[in-house]
N, C-alpha and C positions, 0 to 999 in steps of 0.2 A: 324378246332378247335379240341382241345383235351378235351374230356368230361369224367368225372368219375362219374358213377352212384353207389350209395350206397343203398343196399337193405338188410333188415333183413329177408325177405322171397323171395326165388328165386328158380329156377329149382333145383331139381325136385319137389318142392312144388307146389301144385295145389290150387290156390286161385286167386282172382282178382288182388291183389297187385303184386303177383309174375308174373302172366301172363302179366300185363301191363309193368312191368319192363323189362321182356324178349323181348317183342315186341318193346318197346322204344329203347332198346339197339340195336337190329337188324336193326331197321329202321334208326337210326342215323349212324350206321356203314357204310351205303352206301355212306356217304359224309364226315364222320368225323372219327377221331381216338377215339375209345370208350373203356373204361375200366369199369369193374363192380367189386365191392367189396361186398362179400356176405358170409354167413356162409358156411363152408365146410361140408364134410361128415365124418370127422374124426378129429384127434387131431394134424394133421400136416398141415401147410399152403401150398397151391399149387398155381401155376400160369400157365394158359393154354390159348393159342390163338386158338380160335375156327374157323371153316370154315367160319362162318358168318363175320369174321373180328373182332369180339369182343374179348378182352382179359379179362379173368376172374381171379380174385384174390380171392381165397377161404381162409377164416380164420379158425383157429381151433374152433370147435364147438362140443357141446354135445346135446343129445336129450332133448326136452321138455317132462317132465314126466307126466304132468297133461293134461287130455283131449283127449289123443290118437290122437293128430293132425298129428303126424309124423314130426313136425317142429323141427328145431335145433336152438340153440342160442350160441352166442360167449360169453364165460365168460368175465366179465368186467375187470378183473385184467390185466393190461398192454395193454388194447385195444386202448387207446388213443395213446400210444407209437407206436403200430403197425400201426395205421391209419396215424400218422405223418410220419413214415418211408415210407409208401406207397405213400403218397402225395408228399414227397420230391423226390421219385424215378420217379413217373409218371409225376409230374409237370403239372397237368391239368389246363386248362383255367377256368373251372368251375366245381364245385361239385354239383351234384343233388341227394339228399337223398330222399328215398321213405318212410321213417318213422322216428319217434323220438326215436325208441328203441335203443338197444345197439350199433349196427353198425352205425345207423344213427347219434346218438348223439356223438359217438366218432369221426366220420368224420366231423361233424359240429364243434366240439371243435378244432380239428386239423386244419381245414380250416380257422377258425377264427384267430387262432394264426399265421398261415402262410399268412394271408390276401388274401386268395383265395375266390372268390365270391361263395355264396351258394344259390342254389334254393332248395326248399323243397316241396314235394307233400304229402298231408295228405290223407291216405286211411283208417284211424283209426276211429272206433267207439268202445267205451268200451264194448258194447253189444256183439261184436264179440269174446271177451275173457271171460267176466264174466259168460256167459252161461255154461262155463266149470267148474265153481266153485259154489258149493251148498251153497248159502248165502241167508239170508232173505232180503225182499225188502228194509228195512232201511239201512242195510249194503251195499246193491247194490248201493243205491243212493250215499252214502258217497264214495264208491269206484269209482263210475263214476266221481264224482266231483274231486277226487284226480287225477284220470287218465287224465282228460282233463287239469288240472292245470300242470301236469307233461309234457304233450305234448306241452302246450303253453310255458313252460320254455325253451324247446329246439327250437321250431320253431321261437320264438322271436329272436333268434340269426341268422336266415337265412335272406338273402337280400330280398327274395320274396318267398311267400308261395302260392301254388296252391292247388286246390281240383277238383274232377272230375265233379261236377255239381254246379249250383247256390245254391241248397239246402245244399250241403256239404260245400260250401264256407261260407254260412251264419251260419251254425251250428258251424264251426270252430271259426268264429269271436265271436259268442255268448259265446263260451266256453273259450274265453280269448286269442285266437291267434290273434296277431295284424293284422289289415287289412290295405288295402284291400286284402283279400284272393281272388286270381284270379280263376274263374271257367274255367278249360280247360278239355274237355272231354278226357277220356282214349283213345277213338278212336278205330277203328277196320279196318281190311283189307277187303274192299268191293270187292276185286278181289277173295278172298277165300270164303267169306260168301255172298252168292247170291242165288237167286231162281234157281231151277233145272227144267225147263219146261218139259223136256222129262222124268223126274222121274228116271233117271239112278242111281244117287247117292242114292236116297231113296230105290230103290229095292236092291241095293248092300248092304247097311247097314243092312236092314232087313234080308237079307239072311245070312250075316256073323254072326249076333248076335242073330239069332233065334227069331226075332220079328214077331208075327203073323200079317196077313193082316187084321187089324181092324182099325176103327177110333181111333186115338192115341193122348192122352194128353202127352206132353213131359215136362221133367224137366232135366236140365243139371247142375251139380255142386256138391259141397260137401254135403254129407248127415250128416249135423251137426245140433245141436239144434236150432240155430238162423235162420235156413232156413225153419223151420216149415213144412217140407215135409209131416209130418203126417196129416196135413190139406188137402193135395192133396189126400191122401189115403182115408180119411173120405169122401171127396167130391165125389170121384169115386164110393164109396159104395152107396152113396145117388143117384147118377145118375143111377146106375144099379137098384136100388130099384124103382125109380120113372119113369125111361125111359129105361127099359130093351131092347127095340127094337134098341137102339142106339149102343149096343154091344161095348161099349167103353173100352179102356185099358189105363194104365198109363205106360209110359216108363221112367225109372229112369236111367240116364246116369251119372255115377260118383260113388264115394265110400266114406266111412266115418264110424265113430263109430256107427252110428244109422242104418246102413244097415240091420243087423239081426232083430232089433226091428221093422223096417218098414215092412219087409217081414212077421214077426209074426203078426203084426197088420192086414195086408191084409188077412192072413189066418183066423184070428178071425172073420173078417167081411165077410168071404165067397167069397172073390174075389182074392184068391191067384193066380188063373190062368189068372187074368186080370192085374197083376202087373209084368212087365218085368224089371229086374234089370241087367244091363250089367256089372256093376262095372266100373273100370277105363277104358277109351278108349284112345288111343294115339292121339296126337294133329292132326295128318293128317286125322283122322276119324271124327273130330268134326263137320265140315260142313255137312257131310252126316247124322250125328246124329240128327241135327235139321230138316233136310229135311225128315227124316223118320217119323216126327210128323205132325199132322194136326193143333194143337193149342199148345201154350206154356204157362206154368203157373209158377209163382214164388210167394211164400208166405213168403219170407224172410223179416224180420222186422229190419234188420240192414244193409241196402244197401245204399251206398253213390253214386252209379250209377247202377251197375249190368251189367257187360260185357256180361253175358249169355243172358239177355233180349235183349241187342243190337244185338248180333249175331243172335238170333232167328228172330228178326225183319228184319235184313238184308237178311235172307233167305226167307222172304216173309210170315212169320207166323203171324196170329193174336195172341195177347198176353193177358194174364190175370195176373194182378199184385195186390198185397195187397196195399191198400190205406195207405201207410206209407213211411216215409223217402223219398228217391229220386225216387221211382218207378213212381209216377205221372208225373215226367218230361219226361218219355218215353212212358208210357201207357196212352194214351189220351182217356179217357172214352167215348165209343161210336164211336170213330174214327178208331183206329187200334186195338181195343180190349176193355176190361172192367177192371175197378178197383173193388175190393171186400174188405169188412171189415175183419180185422184180427180176427181169431178164430170164424168165422161164416161159417162153411163148407156148410151149406144149401144155403147161398148166393152165394158161389163159385159154387156149384153144379148147381144152376139155370142158371148161366152165361155159364158154360160149356155146359149144355144141349142145350142152345140157339145156341151156335156156332156149336156144333157137328151136330145139326139137319138141318143146313142151309148152304150148300156148297157155295151159292152165297154170303152170308154174310162173310164167311171165306175168300173168294177170294177178296172181296172189302177191308176188314180190313187188309188182308195180303199185298195188294198192297200199302195201306197207310203206313203200317209198313216199307216197303222198302224205301219209300220216306223220312220218318222221319229218318231212319237209315243213309241215305245218308248224313245227316248233320253232321255225326260223323266219316267221313273218316279219317283214321289214318294219311294220308298225311297232312291234316289240323292240326292235333294234333302235328305232328313233326315240322311243320313250326312255330307253336305258341311257342314251346319250344326253337327252334333255335333262334327265335327273342328274347326271354327272356335271353338266354345265351349270345347272342351278346351284349345286352344292359348292361350286368353285367361286360363285360370283356375289353372294348376298352382301358381304361387307366391304366390297371393293369401292374406292372412291369413284365418283362418276367422271372425274376428269383425271386422265393419266398425267403424272408429273412430267415436267419438261426435262429434257436432257441437255447438257451442255455440249458444245461442239467437240470438246476434248473427250467426251465419253464415247463418241463414235469411233 
């Protein structure tokens, strides 16, 4: 099968949607011809076949100037024309877009005109973007409503829409995206993310990145406003105040605009020497980053699944997740970790102290995390999408109909 994936965020971007698209492309390339269309790093289009077998088509793009995200976007002028030309050249059996933004909507428009089946996956929540814009609550609500209506207008034109969790699927349907929206986990490679009984990877990561040998709370991901990492810093300070004998530290793996502010916060709270920030680490070091931790915490309130929580679970860690959005689908309170209320650092600190003080509880919850994560094997995810693609394509003509110039 010839599959074309469209992504508005892709390597080298670091976020859940980008990571999912990259892993999906690489997994599918083992059995199919896979093309990816995504923003480039400059103003000239490029095409490159990678060692993985994936062919990348990079479109002209410019930096996003708001929020310091490092993302790039493709100017909309002529984008449908470029998308149409690419689809005519590649002639995919199916187009799978990862967003409703500029690249995604241009590909949907072009695929509709060429009568190529479209699968769409929604990774979008308005909160992931509006945190970067200083607006009042009323304006935020109106902006969220407009953003969801805009997404629905694009996804309505897909043959089938998926989302990473039942929560995400229900949220999309409530926002006006025609159902049924199918929940399909983003999945993960359980061969890479797994426990390390001998501790070799744990010791190696700590040595390479200068992580002291202390009980460690871990966070992996972007240091961005919607991730609420400041709550983890506040909770660590409370743990030190109430249970100093635990000698806990916080390991922040990742980068983002808030990194200097988080380190300054730790200094103000008197725990600067108990917060270790590695910055960005390469993909090959990620499994060891989780294994360097004793517990994992995520306070993000805009998660449609959370790949980092899944990866931490697969590595055998107990997890603490804010009781919001999709995290309760993964963090089963009292089984593989604990849920905690948003903006209540004292509640998070109490749960952290409970886990850090009890190695047996950590081991039991970590074992349960591994079993739950096994339900999200990326091989199952790949099979689900292959089934969707096959259902969309059997009766399609092998040659897409030509468009007249006026139709563009």
